[in-house]
SERO-4910 file (N, C-alpha, C, O; in steps of 0.05 Angstrom, whole numbers):
BEGIN
 pado doro    nc1    nc2    nc3   cac1   cac2   cac3    cc1    cc2    cc3    oc1    oc2    oc3
  Met    A    573   1471    394    570   1491    414    541   1490    425    522   1488    410
  Val    A    539   1491    451    513   1490    464    503   1518    470    518   1534    481
  Arg    A    478   1523    463    466   1550    467    463   1556    496    461   1538    513
  Asn    A    463   1582    502    461   1592    530    437   1582    545    439   1575    569
  Glu    A    414   1581    532    389   1572    546    391   1542    554    380   1534    574
  Ile    A    406   1527    538    409   1498    545    430   1496    568    426   1480    586
  Lys    A    450   1512    567    470   1513    589    456   1520    615    461   1509    636
  Glu    A    437   1540    614    423   1548    638    405   1525    648    403   1521    672
  Leu    A    392   1511    630    375   1488    638    393   1466    651    385   1454    671
  Leu    A    416   1462    640    435   1442    652    443   1451    680    446   1435    699
  Arg    A    447   1477    684    455   1488    710    432   1483    730    437   1477    753
  Met    A    407   1487    721    384   1483    738    379   1453    744    369   1447    766
  Gly    A    387   1436    726    384   1407    730    355   1398    725    338   1414    718
  Pro    A    350   1372    729    323   1362    726    303   1376    744    310   1382    767
  Pro    A    279   1382    735    259   1396    751    248   1377    773    250   1353    771
  Pro    A    237   1389    794    223   1373    814    198   1361    802    189   1369    780
  Ser    A    185   1343    816    161   1331    806    138   1351    807    140   1371    821
  Glu    A    118   1346    791     94   1364    791     83   1367    819     75   1389    827
  Gln    A     81   1344    832     70   1344    859     86   1362    878     74   1377    894
  Asp    A    112   1360    877    129   1377    894    125   1407    888    125   1424    906
  Val    A    122   1413    862    118   1441    853     92   1451    865     90   1474    874
  Ile    A     71   1435    863     45   1443    873     45   1447    903     35   1467    913
  Arg    A     58   1428    917     59   1430    946     74   1455    955     66   1468    974
  Ser    A     96   1461    942    112   1483    950    106   1509    936    119   1530    940
  Lys    A     86   1508    918     77   1532    903    100   1546    888    103   1570    890
  Gln    A    116   1530    874    139   1540    859    132   1547    830    145   1537    811
  Val    A    111   1562    826    102   1569    799    124   1583    783    127   1578    759
  Gly    A    139   1600    797    161   1615    783    182   1596    772    193   1602    751
  Leu    A    187   1574    785    206   1554    775    196   1541    749    212   1538    730
  Val    A    171   1534    749    159   1523    724    161   1543    702    168   1536    679
  Glu    A    155   1568    708    156   1589    687    184   1592    676    188   1597    652
  Glu    A    204   1590    693    232   1593    684    240   1570    666    253   1574    646
  Tyr    A    233   1545    673    238   1523    656    224   1527    629    236   1523    607
  Gln    A    199   1535    630    184   1539    606    196   1561    588    199   1557    564
  Arg    A    204   1583    601    216   1605    586    241   1596    571    245   1601    547
  Leu    A    259   1581    585    284   1572    573    279   1551    551    291   1553    530
  Ile    A    261   1532    556    255   1512    536    243   1524    511    250   1517    489
  Cys    A    225   1544    515    212   1556    492    231   1574    476    226   1581    453
  Leu    A    253   1582    488    273   1598    473    290   1582    454    302   1593    435
  Ile    A    290   1556    457    307   1538    440    294   1535    413    272   1524    411
  Glu    A    307   1544    392    297   1541    365    305   1515    353    327   1504    358
  Lys    A    287   1503    338    292   1478    324    308   1484    298    305   1505    287
  Pro    A    325   1465    290    333   1440    303    355   1445    323    369   1466    322
  Val    A    358   1427    342    380   1428    360    403   1412    348    399   1395    331
  Thr    A    427   1417    358    450   1401    348    450   1374    363    436   1370    382
  Asp    A    467   1356    353    470   1330    366    480   1334    395    471   1320    413
  Glu    A    499   1352    398    510   1357    425    489   1368    443    487   1361    467
  Glu    A    472   1386    433    450   1398    449    429   1376    456    419   1376    478
  Ala    A    423   1359    437    404   1337    442    414   1320    465    399   1313    483
  Lys    A    439   1313    464    451   1297    485    449   1311    512    442   1299    533
  Ala    A    455   1337    512    453   1353    537    424   1354    547    419   1351    572
  Leu    A    405   1357    529    377   1359    538    366   1333    550    347   1334    566
  Thr    A    378   1311    543    369   1286    556    374   1286    586    362   1270    601
  Arg    A    392   1303    595    398   1305    624    378   1322    639    381   1325    664
  Ile    A    359   1334    625    340   1352    638    314   1339    647    300   1350    663
  Phe    A    309   1315    637    284   1301    644    282   1296    674    301   1287    687
  Gly    A    259   1302    685    253   1297    714    238   1271    717    238   1254    699
  Ala    A    224   1269    739    210   1244    746    183   1241    733    172   1219    731
  Asp    A    172   1264    722    146   1262    709    145   1281    685    166   1290    676
  Gly    A    121   1287    676    118   1303    652    123   1333    656    124   1348    636
  Phe    A    126   1341    680    131   1369    688    113   1388    672    122   1406    658
  Phe    A     87   1384    676     66   1402    665     68   1404    634     63   1425    623
  Gly    A     76   1382    621     77   1381    592    104   1389    580    108   1385    556
  Leu    A    122   1400    596    148   1409    585    166   1386    577    184   1390    561
  Ser    A    162   1362    589    178   1339    581    173   1332    552    191   1323    537
  Trp    A    148   1334    543    141   1329    515    155   1349    497    164   1341    475
  Thr    A    157   1374    505    171   1394    489    200   1386    486    212   1389    465
  Leu    A    212   1376    508    240   1366    507    243   1343    487    262   1343    471
  Val    A    224   1324    488    225   1302    469    225   1312    441    242   1303    425
  His    A    207   1330    435    205   1340    407    230   1355    399    239   1354    376
  Leu    A    242   1370    417    267   1384    411    290   1365    406    304   1367    386
  Ile    A    293   1345    423    314   1325    420    312   1311    393    332   1306    380
  Glu    A    288   1304    385    284   1289    361    289   1306    335    288   1295    313
  Thr    A    295   1331    338    301   1348    314    331   1347    308    339   1357    286
  Ala    A    348   1336    325    377   1335    320    382   1317    296    371   1296    294
  Pro    A    400   1326    278    404   1312    253    416   1284    255    408   1266    239
  His    A    434   1279    273    447   1253    275    444   1241    302    459   1222    310
  Trp    A    426   1251    318    423   1242    345    416   1212    346    400   1202    330
  Ser    A    428   1199    365    422   1170    369    417   1164    398    433   1172    415
  Ala    A    395   1151    404    388   1144    431    410   1127    443    416   1129    467
  Glu    A    421   1109    427    441   1091    438    466   1105    449    477   1096    469
  Glu    A    473   1128    437    496   1143    445    490   1161    469    508   1166    485
  Cys    A    466   1170    471    460   1192    490    446   1184    515    447   1199    535
  Leu    A    432   1163    515    414   1158    537    426   1141    559    429   1117    558
  Glu    A    435   1155    580    448   1142    603    428   1133    624    431   1111    635
  Asn    A    409   1150    630    390   1145    652    366   1129    642    344   1139    640
  Val    A    371   1103    635    349   1087    624    327   1081    643    306   1071    635
  Gly    A    330   1087    669    309   1083    689    288   1105    687    266   1102    698
  Asn    A    294   1127    673    275   1149    670    256   1143    648    264   1135    626
  Glu    A    230   1146    653    209   1138    633    212   1154    607    206   1144    586
  Trp    A    221   1179    609    224   1196    585    247   1187    568    246   1187    543
  Ile    A    269   1179    581    292   1169    567    285   1143    553    292   1139    530
  Gln    A    272   1125    567    264   1100    555    245   1104    532    247   1090    511
  Met    A    227   1123    534    209   1129    512    224   1138    487    218   1130    465
  Leu    A    244   1156    491    260   1166    468    274   1142    455    275   1140    430
  Lys    A    285   1125    471    299   1101    460    279   1083    445    285   1075    422
  Asp    A    256   1078    456    235   1062    443    226   1075    417    222   1061    397
  Arg    A    222   1101    416    213   1115    392    234   1113    370    227   1109    347
  Glu    A    259   1115    377    280   1113    357    281   1084    346    284   1081    322
  Val    A    279   1064    363    280   1036    354    256   1031    335    260   1018    314
  Arg    A    232   1040    343    209   1035    325    212   1049    298    204   1038    278
  Trp    A    223   1073    298    227   1087    273    247   1072    255    242   1069    231
  Arg    A    269   1063    267    289   1048    252    278   1021    243    282   1013    220
  Asp    A    263   1007    260    251    981    253    231    984    231    226    965    216
  Ala    A    218   1007    228    199   1012    207    212   1017    180    199   1020    160
  Gly    A    239   1017    180    254   1021    156    258   1049    147    265   1055    124
  Cys    A    253   1068    166    257   1096    159    286   1104    161    300   1094    178
  Pro    A    295   1121    143    323   1128    142    331   1146    166    314   1157    180
  Ala    A    357   1149    170    367   1166    191    361   1195    185    356   1202    162
  Arg    A    361   1212    205    354   1240    201    372   1253    181    363   1270    165
  Ser    A    397   1246    180    416   1258    162    408   1254    132    414   1271    115
  Phe    A    395   1232    126    385   1227     99    368   1250     89    371   1259     67
  Tyr    A    349   1258    106    331   1279     98    345   1305     93    340   1319     73
  Lys    A    363   1312    111    378   1337    108    395   1337     83    395   1356     67
  Glu    A    410   1315     78    427   1313     55    411   1313     29    421   1323      8
  Ala    A    387   1303     29    370   1302      5    353   1328      2    339   1331    -17
  Gly    A    356   1346     21    341   1371     20    311   1367     25    295   1383     16
  Leu    A    304   1346     41    276   1340     47    270   1347     75    287   1348     93
  Leu    A    244   1352     81    235   1356    108    233   1330    122    220   1311    113
  Asp    A    246   1328    145    245   1304    162    217   1303    174    210   1321    188
  Pro    A    202   1281    170    175   1280    181    174   1280    212    153   1285    224
  Arg    A    197   1275    225    198   1276    254    202   1304    264    198   1309    288
  Ser    A    209   1323    247    214   1350    255    190   1368    246    187   1373    222
  Ser    A    174   1376    265    151   1393    259    160   1422    259    176   1430    275
  Gln    A    150   1437    240    157   1465    238    133   1482    247    132   1506    241
  Asp    A    114   1471    261     90   1486    268     96   1511    284     80   1530    282
  Ser    A    117   1511    299    123   1535    315    129   1559    296    128   1582    305
  Lys    A    136   1554    272    142   1575    253    119   1578    233    121   1593    213
  Gly    A     97   1564    237     74   1566    220     75   1549    195     59   1552    177
  Glu    A     95   1531    193     97   1514    169     93   1485    178    109   1475    193
  Gly    A     73   1473    168     68   1445    174     79   1427    152     91   1436    133
  Leu    A     75   1401    155     82   1383    134     64   1387    110     41   1393    114
  Pro    A     74   1383     86     57   1387     63     35   1367     62     38   1344     72
  Met    A     12   1374     51    -10   1356     48     -4   1336     26     10   1342      7
  Pro    A    -14   1311     29    -10   1292      7    -23   1302    -19    -42   1318    -18
  Arg    A    -11   1294    -42    -20   1304    -68    -51   1301    -72    -63   1318    -84
  Glu    A    -62   1279    -63    -90   1274    -68   -108   1295    -54   -132   1297    -60
  Asn    A    -97   1310    -35   -113   1330    -21   -111   1358    -34   -125   1376    -26
  Tyr    A    -94   1361    -54    -92   1387    -68   -115   1390    -86   -124   1371    -99
  Ser    A   -125   1415    -88   -147   1419   -107   -136   1429   -134   -152   1434   -152
***
């Protein structure tokens, strides 16, 4: 099931370029995208991750595209190969490249971490005030 804020983002479609927003002074539009994106709690489902890949615009959209990347990467079984249709988009290509590098580095699939009860290092919890644990040698 896809959450309402993601459905609303899909209804709005990809945002205009930063340059178009500045030219037309559409600050309210940027604020609405930001409000909806910030309402999405981590992790997203695989279905939601796939839906969010359709929201990327032509540029970084004032940093909100990075927020989308981080949300998408929290899905437990998400795969770039299954979800990424618009490979001409730089954000879609980056997601695909990041997944390939992670897999080539020998890191397990996201589901491994969940099933083992471990924190997935790709999923940051900083929005809730919980970061990754410090390495043992840094404990006093």
